[in-house]
C-alpha positions, 0 to 999 in steps of 0.5 A: 500500500502507498501513503498519501496525504490530503494537503490542506490537512497540513496547510492550505498553503500548498508550498508549505504542505508539500514541504512537510509531505516531503519531509515525511517521505510522502510522495503522493498528495490528494488535493482539495483546498488550496489557498482557502478554496476548493481547487475546482473553483480556481482559475485555469492559471492556478491549476497550471501553477499547482501542476508545476509545483507537483512536478517540481517536487516529484509528487503524484496526485492520485485523487482530485477531491471535488465537492460534487454531490456533497450538499446536493438535496436528493429527490423528495427533499423540499429543496430538490432542484436537480444536479449542477454538473458544472462542478464535476466538469471542472473537476474532470478538467483539473484532474486531467491537467494534474495527472490524477487518476480519479475524481472524488465525489459524494452521494447527495445530502443525507436525509435526517434520521435516515438509518445508518445501515439499510441491512439493519432494516432501513428503508431503501428509499428506491427513488433516491437509489435510482437517482443516485445510481443514474447520476453516478453512472453518468458521472463515471461515463463522463470521467471515463472519456478523460481516462479517469475513475470516479470514487464515491466517498463514504461520508457521514453527511451523505446518502452513502455513509457506511461500508454497508450502504456502499455494499448495498448500493453497489456500483455501475462503473464507479469505485468507492473511497473507503472512509471508516472514520466517517462511518464511526463518526455516524454510528458511534461504533467501530467501522465494519471491517467484515465488509471490506472483502466484499467491497474490496474490488470496488475500493479505489482509495482509502481515507485514514482518520479516527474519532473518539466516543465523544465525536472528536477527531483524534490520533489514528489508532486511539479512537473507535474505528478499529484500524488494526482490523481495517488494515488487516482486512485491506491486506487480506483482500489484496488492496494495494492502493493509497492510504490517504491521511485526512487528519481532521484535528489540530494539536500544538505546536503547529496545529494541523501539521503536528496532528498530521505528523503524529497520525502518519507516525501512528499509521506507519506503526499500525501498518508495520504491526499488520505486516503491511509495507507502506511505501 
């Protein structure tokens, strides 16, 4: 498996974030927020500047993080108004320019009170499911023309918030960003490592963070997620992609940077214990 970091989990000053990533021996970076704004919203000249910075430092960008479908109401919501595709189109454009292999997207705004696991008796909400599979399928088709994958993040504020919901939805041309931290944040329990083998053929990327019982983000390995089980399941399932640090907390003296440094060290230790060669 390969180590990656979301740059704004160090700093939204990209030059500084890349310097820190390099000092940690990390050569792959995931781009989301640069200079206070999502990379998708930047002008083309900014994208070219970012591409030059990555090339100069020898960095790769496996995933471009778009906000597509994160805040989008789903059919049946009072403010449902269809899908604005402009964000996704720009994400495909910048991902292609930066040499990314995938565009991260979401699955529509989660309805309040929706069960966390359809397999535990939750309603399938077939109208939402049909809309989502059609929309994600269209996005995957569009990305494929640019040589890109679509990776749907398992996100606690979205329709697909757990590994079980990803497995139940399935896939028709897209992949998933496995995010056990988001699952544990929603459920208040360990993320389900038993579903990793079922999802493995569809996992395109993994986000790494941890959360404590009070819902506060914390150092990887000290919270609810159960990272030894997750890493073991990924290892046994043959996953060979990126583990991308998404720290989500800050500690002194340098805030996000210090937190990322300590969580990267913790992840390397956990991976070593699991017999994973984390490059």
